[in-house]
Backbone as CSV, one residue per row, in Angstrom:
resi,resn,N_x,N_y,N_z,CA_x,CA_y,CA_z,C_x,C_y,C_z
1,GLU,89.965,224.588,209.917,89.763,225.850,210.614,88.304,226.261,210.533
2,MET,87.793,226.920,211.567,86.399,227.354,211.607,86.334,228.829,211.987
3,GLU,85.506,229.593,211.273,85.348,230.999,211.566,84.414,231.174,212.766
4,HIS,84.778,232.059,213.686,83.927,232.296,214.861,84.193,233.708,215.370
5,GLU,83.182,234.568,215.313,83.289,235.934,215.820,84.475,236.663,215.204
6,ASN,84.602,236.586,213.908,85.631,237.275,213.117,87.045,236.755,213.356
7,TYR,87.220,235.738,214.202,88.524,235.151,214.434,88.550,233.737,213.857
8,THR,89.742,233.220,213.636,89.886,231.871,213.113,90.151,230.913,214.261
9,VAL,89.278,229.926,214.431,89.500,228.906,215.455,90.403,227.840,214.838
10,VAL,91.667,227.869,215.209,92.652,226.976,214.608,92.605,225.609,215.290
11,THR,92.490,224.572,214.506,92.475,223.205,215.050,93.812,222.501,214.851
12,GLU,94.599,222.969,213.886,95.935,222.412,213.666,96.829,223.441,212.982
13,PHE,98.138,223.216,213.075,99.123,224.090,212.440,99.929,223.285,211.424
14,VAL,100.373,223.978,210.387,101.273,223.384,209.398,102.684,223.850,209.723
15,LEU,103.593,222.905,209.941,104.982,223.220,210.246,105.821,223.161,208.967
16,LEU,106.557,224.218,208.670,107.408,224.222,207.478,108.708,223.447,207.704
17,GLY,109.063,223.222,208.975,110.240,222.424,209.286,111.547,223.150,209.025
18,LEU,112.642,222.392,209.082,113.972,222.981,208.871,114.282,223.204,207.401
19,SER,113.760,222.320,206.552,114.037,222.413,205.114,112.919,221.730,204.333
20,GLN,112.678,222.222,203.128,111.689,221.607,202.245,112.344,220.626,201.277
21,ASN,113.680,220.592,201.276,114.420,219.717,200.369,114.538,218.306,200.962
22,HIS,114.117,217.281,200.187,114.091,215.903,200.699,115.494,215.401,201.034
23,GLU,116.474,215.701,200.181,117.845,215.235,200.426,118.411,215.856,201.701
24,VAL,118.142,217.145,201.884,118.615,217.827,203.099,117.946,217.230,204.335
25,GLN,116.660,216.913,204.232,115.937,216.311,205.351,116.539,214.966,205.743
26,MET,116.931,214.149,204.762,117.531,212.845,205.050,118.902,213.006,205.717
27,ILE,119.665,213.982,205.249,120.978,214.253,205.862,120.792,214.671,207.318
28,LEU,119.825,215.561,207.548,119.552,216.021,208.910,119.064,214.877,209.792
29,PHE,118.239,213.991,209.222,117.731,212.846,209.979,118.885,211.971,210.477
30,PHE,119.809,211.612,209.594,120.925,210.751,209.995,121.871,211.471,210.949
31,PHE,122.012,212.785,210.777,122.860,213.559,211.687,122.283,213.534,213.100
32,PHE,120.980,213.834,213.228,120.349,213.856,214.554,120.278,212.459,215.160
33,LEU,120.045,211.450,214.326,120.004,210.074,214.823,121.361,209.675,215.402
34,LEU,122.443,209.978,214.677,123.800,209.675,215.144,124.112,210.444,216.419
35,PHE,123.715,211.709,216.449,123.948,212.557,217.621,123.271,211.969,218.849
36,TYR,122.004,211.566,218.694,121.259,211.003,219.820,121.845,209.666,220.260
37,MET,122.276,208.840,219.316,122.825,207.525,219.661,124.107,207.632,220.476
38,ILE,124.825,208.738,220.325,126.086,208.929,221.053,125.867,209.693,222.356
39,ILE,125.161,210.820,222.272,125.063,211.737,223.407,124.014,211.321,224.431
40,LEU,122.862,210.825,223.981,121.807,210.452,224.922,122.246,209.359,225.896
41,PRO,122.863,208.251,225.410,123.384,207.255,226.371,124.443,207.840,227.300
42,GLY,125.183,208.840,226.810,126.190,209.486,227.652,125.561,210.184,228.841
43,ASN,124.433,210.865,228.618,123.729,211.536,229.714,123.151,210.530,230.700
44,ILE,122.619,209.439,230.182,122.086,208.382,231.058,123.217,207.775,231.881
45,LEU,124.384,207.603,231.263,125.553,207.060,231.966,125.993,207.980,233.097
46,ILE,125.927,209.291,232.865,126.283,210.256,233.908,125.372,210.081,235.127
47,ILE,124.062,209.962,234.882,123.100,209.799,235.980,123.362,208.497,236.730
48,LEU,123.552,207.389,235.995,123.791,206.088,236.624,125.095,206.085,237.421
49,THR,126.113,206.761,236.886,127.413,206.829,237.566,127.300,207.568,238.887
50,ILE,126.635,208.718,238.872,126.496,209.526,240.086,125.635,208.807,241.123
51,GLN,124.569,208.146,240.650,123.693,207.416,241.570,124.369,206.177,242.160
52,GLY,125.277,205.572,241.407,125.874,204.307,241.835,127.195,204.417,242.571
53,ASP,127.798,205.605,242.609,129.098,205.782,243.256,128.949,206.658,244.493
54,SER,129.199,206.079,245.656,129.045,206.817,246.917,130.054,207.960,247.042
55,GLN,131.186,207.854,246.319,132.192,208.919,246.360,131.726,210.179,245.626
56,LEU,130.674,210.030,244.823,130.123,211.180,244.107,128.823,211.635,244.782
57,GLY,128.841,211.670,246.101,127.638,212.016,246.856,127.546,213.483,247.233
58,SER,128.486,214.306,246.767,128.452,215.728,247.115,127.331,216.432,246.363
59,PRO,126.866,217.572,246.886,125.779,218.321,246.225,126.080,218.672,244.771
60,MET,127.351,218.951,244.449,127.711,219.325,243.082,127.308,218.231,242.096
61,TYR,127.567,216.961,242.456,127.230,215.844,241.576,125.723,215.562,241.590
62,PHE,125.087,215.816,242.726,123.631,215.667,242.810,122.951,216.629,241.839
63,PHE,123.420,217.874,241.808,122.865,218.867,240.881,123.190,218.503,239.434
64,LEU,124.381,217.961,239.202,124.767,217.561,237.845,123.868,216.445,237.323
65,ALA,123.535,215.474,238.178,122.640,214.391,237.773,121.255,214.945,237.433
66,ASN,120.793,215.919,238.219,119.507,216.548,237.931,119.548,217.349,236.633
67,LEU,120.685,217.988,236.362,120.834,218.723,235.103,120.769,217.768,233.916
68,ALA,121.447,216.630,234.020,121.423,215.635,232.943,120.000,215.124,232.713
69,PHE,119.269,214.879,233.819,117.882,214.404,233.695,116.997,215.465,233.051
70,LEU,117.163,216.725,233.481,116.389,217.822,232.902,116.665,217.959,231.406
71,ASP,117.937,217.820,231.031,118.309,217.945,229.618,117.693,216.830,228.783
72,ILE,117.653,215.617,229.332,117.024,214.490,228.615,115.541,214.776,228.408
73,CYS,114.875,215.281,229.458,113.453,215.625,229.340,113.247,216.750,228.331
74,TYR,114.102,217.764,228.402,113.979,218.934,227.519,114.136,218.524,226.055
75,CYS,115.038,217.592,225.806,115.291,217.143,224.430,114.303,216.074,223.973
76,SER,113.303,215.810,224.795,112.244,214.879,224.393,110.975,215.623,223.988
77,VAL,111.012,216.957,224.017,109.825,217.753,223.718,109.659,217.983,222.219
78,THR,110.687,218.548,221.565,110.552,218.901,220.140,111.241,217.945,219.162
79,PRO,112.413,217.363,219.478,113.114,216.533,218.482,112.338,215.328,217.957
80,PRO,111.585,214.554,218.790,110.870,213.394,218.224,109.915,213.779,217.096
81,LYS,109.167,214.865,217.289,108.251,215.345,216.253,109.022,215.830,215.037
82,MET,110.138,216.536,215.287,110.960,217.046,214.190,111.506,215.911,213.334
83,VAL,112.045,214.861,213.978,112.618,213.725,213.252,111.538,212.973,212.482
84,ALA,110.360,212.793,213.103,109.249,212.104,212.427,108.798,212.882,211.195
85,ASP,108.852,214.219,211.273,108.404,215.056,210.151,109.344,214.998,208.955
86,PHE,110.572,214.515,209.164,111.497,214.377,208.031,110.935,213.401,206.991
87,PHE,110.064,212.485,207.434,109.497,211.474,206.532,108.065,211.810,206.122
88,SER,107.628,213.021,206.444,106.257,213.416,206.123,106.255,214.583,205.139
89,HIS,105.426,214.481,204.112,105.309,215.567,203.137,104.423,216.684,203.676
90,HIS,103.443,216.325,204.511,102.527,217.310,205.071,102.722,217.336,206.585
91,LYS,103.528,218.271,207.056,103.890,218.339,208.471,102.853,219.168,209.221
92,THR,102.085,218.505,210.066,101.063,219.215,210.841,101.169,218.836,212.316
93,ILE,100.626,219.708,213.150,100.541,219.444,214.585,99.225,220.036,215.078
94,SER,98.507,219.291,215.890,97.219,219.768,216.383,97.412,220.948,217.333
95,TYR,96.362,221.723,217.519,96.420,222.889,218.408,96.778,222.465,219.833
96,ASN,96.129,221.378,220.319,96.395,220.912,221.684,97.839,220.437,221.847
97,ALA,98.348,219.700,220.837,99.734,219.230,220.890,100.696,220.408,220.838
98,CYS,100.333,221.426,220.076,101.164,222.629,219.978,101.265,223.329,221.326
99,MET,100.118,223.470,222.007,100.111,224.126,223.317,100.884,223.298,224.355
100,ALA,100.759,221.972,224.269,101.485,221.090,225.187,102.990,221.218,224.952
101,GLN,103.385,221.261,223.682,104.802,221.408,223.339,105.345,222.722,223.874
102,LEU,104.574,223.789,223.700,104.989,225.111,224.184,105.139,225.106,225.705
103,PHE,104.166,224.503,226.407,104.218,224.470,227.876,105.453,223.730,228.380
104,PHE,105.677,222.497,227.884,106.788,221.696,228.396,108.138,222.293,228.007
105,LEU,108.213,222.917,226.846,109.461,223.544,226.412,109.879,224.641,227.382
106,HIS,108.913,225.481,227.777,109.242,226.599,228.662,109.279,226.185,230.123
107,PHE,108.508,225.186,230.491,108.562,224.628,231.846,109.954,224.061,232.125
108,LEU,110.436,223.195,231.242,111.734,222.547,231.445,112.888,223.517,231.210
109,GLY,112.722,224.424,230.241,113.773,225.407,229.973,113.988,226.339,231.146
110,ALA,112.896,226.815,231.748,113.003,227.694,232.913,113.576,226.938,234.108
111,ALA,113.141,225.673,234.288,113.665,224.862,235.389,115.175,224.700,235.267
112,GLU,115.652,224.527,234.029,117.099,224.387,233.831,117.832,225.690,234.135
113,ALA,117.252,226.823,233.739,117.873,228.119,234.043,117.966,228.323,235.555
114,PHE,116.898,227.960,236.272,116.912,228.090,237.728,117.913,227.114,238.360
115,LEU,118.049,225.913,237.763,119.006,224.936,238.283,120.438,225.436,238.116
116,LEU,120.721,226.117,237.017,122.046,226.698,236.817,122.345,227.727,237.894
117,MET,121.324,228.469,238.325,121.509,229.435,239.414,121.780,228.712,240.733
118,VAL,121.092,227.592,240.949,121.335,226.786,242.155,122.766,226.254,242.156
119,MET,123.239,225.797,241.003,124.612,225.283,240.903,125.634,226.394,241.138
120,ALA,125.302,227.615,240.708,126.182,228.757,240.972,126.217,229.058,242.470
121,TYR,125.068,228.958,243.134,124.999,229.151,244.590,125.848,228.101,245.306
122,ASP,125.761,226.855,244.840,126.549,225.762,245.426,128.042,226.056,245.345
123,ARG,128.500,226.512,244.174,129.931,226.817,244.001,130.334,228.041,244.824
124,TYR,129.419,229.014,244.941,129.715,230.213,245.730,129.953,229.855,247.195
125,VAL,129.062,229.030,247.752,129.209,228.632,249.160,130.467,227.795,249.346
126,ALA,130.739,226.877,248.399,131.908,225.997,248.504,133.213,226.788,248.485
127,ILE,133.255,227.877,247.716,134.501,228.639,247.561,134.601,229.773,248.574
128,CYS,133.497,230.488,248.792,133.540,231.683,249.635,133.232,231.398,251.113
129,LYS,132.475,230.325,251.387,132.137,229.989,252.778,132.345,228.484,253.026
130,PRO,133.573,227.996,252.819,133.824,226.548,252.917,133.535,225.952,254.290
131,LEU,133.739,226.735,255.360,133.509,226.220,256.712,132.025,226.014,257.004
132,HIS,131.155,226.725,256.280,129.710,226.617,256.496,129.028,225.786,255.414
133,TYR,129.830,225.168,254.531,129.258,224.490,253.360,128.305,223.359,253.754
134,ASN,128.724,222.508,254.675,127.901,221.347,255.063,126.584,221.763,255.716
135,ARG,126.563,222.940,256.296,125.321,223.423,256.927,124.416,224.119,255.911
136,LEU,125.023,224.891,255.005,124.239,225.677,254.049,123.770,224.872,252.837
137,VAL,124.526,223.813,252.492,124.165,223.008,251.316,124.137,221.530,251.711
138,ASN,123.320,221.197,252.701,123.176,219.791,253.084,122.155,219.105,252.177
139,ARG,121.946,217.808,252.412,121.066,217.030,251.530,119.639,217.580,251.514
140,GLY,119.123,217.969,252.690,117.779,218.521,252.751,117.638,219.796,251.941
141,VAL,118.644,220.675,252.056,118.638,221.928,251.287,118.682,221.636,249.792
142,CYS,119.469,220.622,249.408,119.575,220.241,247.988,118.217,219.838,247.430
143,TYR,117.474,219.029,248.179,116.143,218.599,247.722,115.201,219.795,247.586
144,VAL,115.273,220.711,248.551,114.409,221.898,248.509,114.746,222.758,247.294
145,LEU,116.051,222.958,247.042,116.485,223.795,245.918,116.078,223.189,244.579
146,VAL,116.274,221.872,244.432,115.890,221.213,243.182,114.373,221.255,243.004
147,GLY,113.625,221.041,244.103,112.170,221.141,244.036,111.725,222.538,243.636
148,ALA,112.454,223.564,244.138,112.122,224.948,243.793,112.373,225.227,242.315
149,THR,113.418,224.625,241.746,113.689,224.837,240.316,112.558,224.256,239.464
150,TRP,112.091,223.059,239.834,110.974,222.452,239.106,109.690,223.253,239.308
151,GLY,109.455,223.710,240.536,108.267,224.516,240.818,108.291,225.842,240.074
152,GLY,109.453,226.506,240.089,109.588,227.777,239.372,109.393,227.597,237.879
153,GLY,109.948,226.508,237.333,109.783,226.221,235.908,108.324,225.972,235.554
154,PHE,107.617,225.249,236.445,106.199,224.954,236.200,105.376,226.242,236.188
155,ILE,105.641,227.126,237.136,104.904,228.400,237.192,105.160,229.210,235.933
156,HIS,106.426,229.269,235.507,106.779,229.996,234.283,106.050,229.412,233.081
157,GLY,106.074,228.082,232.961,105.435,227.419,231.829,103.940,227.606,231.805
158,ILE,103.296,227.531,232.981,101.833,227.631,233.037,101.373,229.054,232.755
159,ILE,102.152,230.059,233.169,101.803,231.456,232.858,101.878,231.690,231.357
160,LEU,102.969,231.220,230.737,103.128,231.395,229.293,102.052,230.629,228.533
161,PHE,101.715,229.443,229.025,100.643,228.641,228.419,99.307,229.378,228.497
162,GLY,99.012,229.944,229.678,97.767,230.680,229.859,97.663,231.889,228.948
163,LEU,98.799,232.592,228.753,98.805,233.747,227.855,98.651,233.321,226.401
164,SER,99.260,232.184,226.054,99.245,231.717,224.652,97.847,231.306,224.202
165,ILE,97.100,230.639,225.084,95.781,230.162,224.667,94.778,231.315,224.555
166,GLN,95.156,232.506,225.058,94.272,233.664,224.928,94.495,234.412,223.612
167,LEU,95.560,234.069,222.886,95.854,234.773,221.637,94.765,234.498,220.601
168,PRO,94.124,235.535,220.073,93.153,235.327,218.980,93.919,235.143,217.667
169,LEU,93.829,233.978,217.068,94.607,233.658,215.864,93.789,233.920,214.607
170,CYS,94.381,234.674,213.687,93.691,235.021,212.441,94.177,234.192,211.255
171,GLY,95.239,233.428,211.433,95.742,232.618,210.332,96.573,233.454,209.363
172,PRO,97.135,232.836,208.321,97.040,231.399,208.039,97.746,230.565,209.123
173,ASN,97.362,229.315,209.232,97.855,228.472,210.326,99.181,227.802,209.970
174,ILE,100.140,228.604,209.477,101.445,228.081,209.057,102.517,228.607,210.003
175,LEU,103.292,227.697,210.593,104.397,228.055,211.478,105.710,227.789,210.754
176,ASP,106.483,228.832,210.550,107.748,228.701,209.827,108.849,228.225,210.768
177,ASN,108.672,227.014,211.274,109.662,226.422,212.169,109.375,224.932,212.281
178,PHE,110.158,224.223,213.128,109.946,222.785,213.289,109.227,222.452,214.591
179,PHE,108.841,223.482,215.358,108.116,223.270,216.613,107.256,224.493,216.902
180,CYS,106.364,224.369,217.876,105.484,225.469,218.278,106.168,226.314,219.344
181,ASP,106.162,227.622,219.135,106.715,228.488,220.156,106.017,229.842,220.124
182,VAL,106.317,230.652,221.124,105.626,231.923,221.320,105.779,232.841,220.114
183,HIS,106.998,232.963,219.598,107.249,233.860,218.468,106.317,233.562,217.310
184,GLN,106.210,232.283,216.976,105.402,231.882,215.831,103.923,232.181,216.064
185,LEU,103.434,231.935,217.269,102.017,232.169,217.569,101.685,233.651,217.546
186,VAL,102.589,234.478,218.071,102.353,235.926,218.081,102.251,236.457,216.654
187,LYS,103.027,235.880,215.725,102.966,236.316,214.324,101.599,236.033,213.707
188,LEU,100.906,235.006,214.204,99.585,234.646,213.676,98.455,235.373,214.393
189,ALA,98.790,236.092,215.466,97.750,236.720,216.278,97.145,237.926,215.577
190,CYS,95.877,238.191,215.914,95.181,239.354,215.366,95.643,240.627,216.081
191,ALA,95.006,241.729,215.734,95.349,243.006,216.357,94.908,243.003,217.824
192,ASN,95.299,244.066,218.513,94.915,244.261,219.921,95.475,243.174,220.845
193,THR,96.675,242.694,220.561,97.302,241.700,221.436,98.581,242.248,222.077
194,HIS,98.737,243.560,222.067,99.976,244.160,222.561,100.202,243.888,224.043
195,VAL,99.132,243.871,224.823,99.264,243.607,226.260,99.752,242.179,226.482
196,VAL,99.171,241.227,225.748,99.577,239.827,225.867,101.025,239.662,225.435
197,GLU,101.399,240.335,224.325,102.779,240.260,223.844,103.745,240.791,224.896
198,LEU,103.391,241.920,225.513,104.246,242.513,226.538,104.402,241.579,227.726
199,LEU,103.291,240.979,228.169,103.350,240.051,229.298,104.204,238.836,228.963
200,MET,104.089,238.344,227.717,104.909,237.208,227.292,106.391,237.576,227.313
201,PHE,106.693,238.774,226.823,108.087,239.219,226.810,108.627,239.347,228.230
202,LEU,107.818,239.937,229.126,108.252,240.097,230.514,108.445,238.743,231.177
203,ASN,107.545,237.793,230.873,107.614,236.469,231.489,108.768,235.645,230.933
204,ASN,109.113,235.883,229.680,110.126,235.066,229.014,111.473,235.759,228.952
205,GLY,111.512,236.890,228.234,112.776,237.581,228.006,113.428,238.087,229.273
206,VAL,112.627,238.709,230.136,113.182,239.298,231.357,113.760,238.217,232.265
207,ILE,113.086,237.073,232.362,113.567,235.993,233.238,114.920,235.484,232.777
208,ILE,115.061,235.219,231.472,116.328,234.664,230.981,117.457,235.688,231.093
209,ILE,117.152,236.966,230.833,118.174,238.013,230.959,118.574,238.183,232.418
210,MET,117.587,238.134,233.325,117.864,238.248,234.753,118.745,237.093,235.233
211,CYS,118.384,235.852,234.821,119.170,234.677,235.210,120.603,234.802,234.695
212,PHE,120.737,235.190,233.431,122.063,235.315,232.819,122.900,236.360,233.551
213,THR,122.301,237.500,233.881,123.026,238.574,234.574,123.473,238.124,235.958
214,LEU,122.571,237.496,236.707,122.919,237.021,238.051,124.007,235.957,238.008
215,LEU,123.939,235.070,237.015,124.961,234.029,236.870,126.314,234.640,236.543
216,LEU,126.337,235.623,235.660,127.598,236.291,235.315,128.205,236.982,236.530
217,ILE,127.361,237.661,237.302,127.844,238.352,238.505,128.417,237.345,239.501
218,SER,127.698,236.250,239.732,128.144,235.266,240.730,129.465,234.622,240.320
219,TYR,129.606,234.262,239.044,130.851,233.618,238.606,132.006,234.615,238.512
220,THR,131.698,235.878,238.269,132.747,236.909,238.313,133.297,237.036,239.723
221,ILE,132.396,237.021,240.717,132.817,237.073,242.122,133.674,235.854,242.471
222,LEU,133.267,234.680,241.983,134.015,233.451,242.266,135.405,233.494,241.647
223,LEU,135.484,233.957,240.410,136.792,234.019,239.739,137.712,235.021,240.422
224,LEU,137.170,236.126,240.908,137.971,237.097,241.654,138.451,236.503,242.977
225,LYS,137.587,235.686,243.593,137.932,235.036,244.861,139.078,234.040,244.674
226,LEU,139.177,233.465,243.488,140.213,232.458,243.223,141.625,233.018,243.338
227,TRP,141.770,234.315,243.079,143.103,234.921,243.122,143.733,234.844,244.511
228,THR,142.884,234.691,245.546,143.401,234.649,246.922,143.745,233.238,247.379
229,GLN,143.515,232.232,246.538,143.741,230.844,246.937,145.069,230.315,246.395
230,SER,145.465,229.132,246.914,146.717,228.517,246.473,146.623,228.078,245.023
231,PHE,147.775,227.816,244.402,147.815,227.463,242.984,147.056,226.166,242.712
232,LYS,147.232,225.166,243.598,146.564,223.870,243.401,145.053,224.008,243.524
233,ALA,144.611,224.697,244.569,143.167,224.906,244.767,142.595,225.764,243.644
234,LYS,143.404,226.740,243.192,142.952,227.624,242.125,142.679,226.847,240.840
235,ASN,143.572,225.928,240.506,143.395,225.135,239.282,142.158,224.244,239.355
236,LYS,141.955,223.591,240.505,140.829,222.672,240.658,139.492,223.410,240.577
237,VAL,139.399,224.517,241.309,138.151,225.274,241.344,137.906,225.977,240.018
238,ALA,138.971,226.507,239.409,138.831,227.203,238.133,138.296,226.265,237.062
239,SER,138.741,225.001,237.100,138.275,224.013,236.124,136.760,223.830,236.219
240,THR,136.264,223.728,237.460,134.820,223.573,237.667,134.068,224.820,237.233
241,CYS,134.574,225.994,237.623,133.892,227.248,237.298,133.851,227.495,235.794
242,VAL,134.947,227.168,235.101,134.990,227.350,233.640,133.926,226.499,232.973
243,SER,133.757,225.247,233.453,132.717,224.366,232.910,131.339,224.975,233.103
244,HIS,131.100,225.529,234.292,129.811,226.153,234.581,129.579,227.369,233.677
245,ILE,130.608,228.186,233.508,130.484,229.403,232.696,130.193,229.054,231.238
246,ILE,130.834,228.002,230.729,130.583,227.565,229.348,129.119,227.190,229.174
247,VAL,128.579,226.419,230.132,127.180,225.987,230.044,126.244,227.189,230.133
248,VAL,126.576,228.169,230.988,125.748,229.378,231.116,125.644,230.101,229.781
249,PHE,126.779,230.290,229.113,126.768,230.979,227.818,126.073,230.137,226.745
250,VAL,126.300,228.825,226.777,125.712,227.927,225.778,124.184,227.902,225.893
251,MET,123.654,227.916,227.125,122.210,227.854,227.315,121.547,229.231,227.226
252,CYS,122.150,230.225,227.833,121.507,231.538,227.910,121.678,232.356,226.633
253,GLY,122.808,232.175,225.929,123.047,232.948,224.707,121.935,232.792,223.675
254,PRO,121.670,231.555,223.207,120.580,231.364,222.241,119.214,231.765,222.796
255,ALA,118.985,231.523,224.097,117.684,231.867,224.694,117.465,233.375,224.672
256,ILE,118.508,234.150,224.964,118.396,235.609,224.917,118.143,236.063,223.485
257,TYR,118.825,235.425,222.522,118.649,235.764,221.107,117.207,235.512,220.670
258,MET,116.615,234.410,221.159,115.263,234.033,220.736,114.164,234.750,221.518
259,TYR,114.376,234.930,222.839,113.293,235.433,223.685,113.578,236.790,224.321
260,GLY,114.829,237.204,224.332,115.182,238.468,224.978,114.918,239.679,224.120
261,LEU,114.626,239.465,222.839,114.299,240.570,221.939,112.780,240.745,221.902
262,PRO,112.306,241.961,221.612,110.850,242.129,221.436,110.360,241.237,220.306
263,PHE,109.100,240.899,220.316,108.560,239.960,219.337,108.627,240.542,217.932
264,GLN,109.474,239.960,217.127,109.645,240.364,215.746,110.339,239.234,215.008
265,ALA,110.390,239.345,213.689,111.067,238.317,212.896,112.554,238.341,213.223
266,VAL,113.085,237.208,213.648,114.497,237.116,214.031,115.251,236.314,212.976
267,PRO,116.295,236.886,212.358,117.041,236.146,211.344,117.752,234.943,211.950
268,LYS,117.847,233.870,211.153,118.533,232.638,211.580,117.867,232.003,212.803
269,GLU,116.588,232.283,213.016,115.909,231.774,214.216,115.874,230.252,214.245
270,LYS,115.687,229.619,213.077,115.609,228.160,213.035,116.923,227.524,213.461
271,VAL,118.027,228.064,212.972,119.350,227.516,213.304,119.605,227.635,214.795
272,VAL,119.316,228.819,215.347,119.503,229.039,216.787,118.594,228.102,217.578
273,ALA,117.352,227.904,217.100,116.395,227.044,217.790,116.877,225.594,217.827
274,VAL,117.499,225.119,216.743,118.028,223.749,216.711,119.097,223.569,217.780
275,PHE,120.010,224.524,217.850,121.070,224.418,218.857,120.511,224.564,220.268
276,HIS,119.503,225.430,220.431,118.964,225.694,221.767,118.098,224.545,222.288
277,THR,117.344,223.895,221.405,116.400,222.865,221.848,116.883,221.436,221.633
278,VAL,117.923,221.245,220.806,118.364,219.888,220.478,119.825,219.636,220.850
279,ILE,120.728,220.451,220.306,122.167,220.181,220.425,122.709,220.512,221.811
280,PHE,122.569,221.775,222.225,123.200,222.231,223.459,122.718,221.523,224.725
281,PRO,121.394,221.312,224.897,120.957,220.671,226.149,121.603,219.317,226.409
282,LEU,121.703,218.484,225.373,122.286,217.154,225.575,123.791,217.203,225.795
283,THR,124.446,218.259,225.316,125.903,218.350,225.476,126.311,219.039,226.782
284,ASN,125.351,219.681,227.465,125.675,220.397,228.705,126.398,219.535,229.737
285,PRO,125.836,218.361,230.110,126.525,217.539,231.118,127.919,217.109,230.675
286,MET,128.139,217.010,229.357,129.459,216.620,228.857,130.512,217.674,229.201
287,PHE,130.108,218.956,229.172,131.045,220.026,229.510,131.567,219.861,230.933
288,TYR,130.703,219.377,231.838,131.104,219.180,233.226,132.016,217.967,233.371
289,THR,131.621,216.851,232.738,132.335,215.597,232.961,133.697,215.557,232.282
290,LEU,133.845,216.222,231.130,135.116,216.180,230.408,136.255,216.823,231.194
291,ARG,135.935,217.706,232.128,136.960,218.396,232.918,137.011,217.883,234.356
292,ASN,136.324,216.767,234.620,136.244,216.259,235.993,136.820,214.843,236.049
293,LYS,137.972,214.705,236.699,138.660,213.408,236.752,137.884,212.385,237.567
294,GLU,137.248,212.827,238.666,136.529,211.896,239.537,135.388,211.192,238.807
295,ILE,134.566,211.976,238.133,133.406,211.371,237.470,133.821,210.577,236.239
296,LYS,134.881,211.013,235.554,135.369,210.237,234.400,135.897,208.882,234.844
297,GLY,136.601,208.859,235.990,137.093,207.594,236.517,135.960,206.667,236.928
298,SER,134.927,207.229,237.578,133.778,206.423,237.996,132.993,205.900,236.796
299,MET,132.878,206.713,235.769,132.177,206.288,234.549,132.906,205.126,233.893
300,TRP,134.231,205.216,233.839,135.012,204.149,233.219,134.877,202.844,234.016
301,LYS,134.850,202.950,235.361,134.660,201.755,236.197,133.307,201.108,235.921
302,LEU,132.267,201.936,235.813,130.924,201.424,235.557,130.848,200.733,234.198
303,VAL,131.441,201.363,233.182,131.446,200.778,231.832,132.239,199.475,231.822
304,SER,133.380,199.451,232.522,134.217,198.242,232.587,133.459,197.094,233.245
305,LYS,132.730,197.392,234.338,131.932,196.358,235.005,130.872,195.798,234.073
306,TYR,130.232,196.690,233.307,129.182,196.267,232.376,129.754,195.385,231.277
307,ILE,130.932,195.765,230.765,131.595,194.977,229.709,131.950,193.580,230.230
308,LEU,132.497,193.518,231.461,132.864,192.241,232.060,131.622,191.380,232.295
309,TRP,130.530,192.030,232.739,129.276,191.308,232.980,128.725,190.721,231.678
310,CYS,128.807,191.514,230.608,128.351,191.032,229.297,129.229,189.889,228.808
311,GLY,130.534,190.000,229.097,131.469,188.939,228.671,131.178,187.615,229.372
312,LYS,130.771,187.696,230.642,130.440,186.465,231.384,129.133,185.854,230.906
C-alpha cells in the first residue's frame, strides 16, 4: 500500500475467506469439488440437449439454454479463486483482479435477473395470448431479448464498476469474505462517500427489488389465469410456472438480502453469499428440467447415445 493525498492507494486485498480453520477448509473444498463434478456437467448436458434436439426448439427451451450458460459463466467468477484459497495460508487478490471480479459478478448477475424477466414474458404470452405467441415470441424476438439481457447486465456492471473505482480507500485492506464485492469495499471507504454509496444502492438494490416485484406480479397474473383453463392444461402450465417461481425466489431472495438493504454489516452474509454465487446458480436449470418430461427424455436419449458410442 502507498500513501497518497491522505488516502491509501490499495494494490491488493487480503481475503479472510469462509473459514480460518484448516480442517473446515478441506471439508469445504471436497464439498464444492463434488458439487461441481455433479452439477456443472448437468448444466452442460442441458445446453447440449436443447441444441441437439429439434423438438426442443421452442423459445422456452432457448431461454433455458441461455440461463444454463449464464449460470456456468456466473459460477466461474468467484468459486475458482475461493477453492484455490483453501490451500493458501495468505489469501490475497490484486486490486485489478478485485475490480474485474466485481464487474463480472454484477454484469452476469444482472443479466440473469433480466433473463428471468424475459422468461416470465415468454410464459405470459404463451398462456394469456396463445394465438399471438408465434408472432410476439418468434426466433428474431428471442435473439433481441437475450441480447438485451446481456446488454442490460453489461450497463449495470460497468456503472457499478465505475462507482467502485472512485471509492477512496483508507484501509486496512482486509475483506471479510471470499470474494470482492460492493459491501466490503464500502466498509473500507473513507468519509464523504455517501453520494457514491447511495448511487450504488440505487443501481444495485433497487434493480433487484424492481425485478423481483415485477416477476411476482407477472407470475401472480399467470397463476390466476390458470383457473380459467382445463385441468390438463392447468397441470402442465402450473408445473412450468412453479419451476419459474422457485428460481425467482432462489435467485432474488439472497440478492435482496445482500444488496437490497442499505450498506451496513449484514449478519450471515458469507453463508448467503455462498448460496447466491456458488450453489443456487448452478442448480437453477435443474429446477426446470426435473419437472419437464420432454427435456428429461431428450437428455436420457443423448446420454444413451454417448454410452453406446463409448461402448463401440
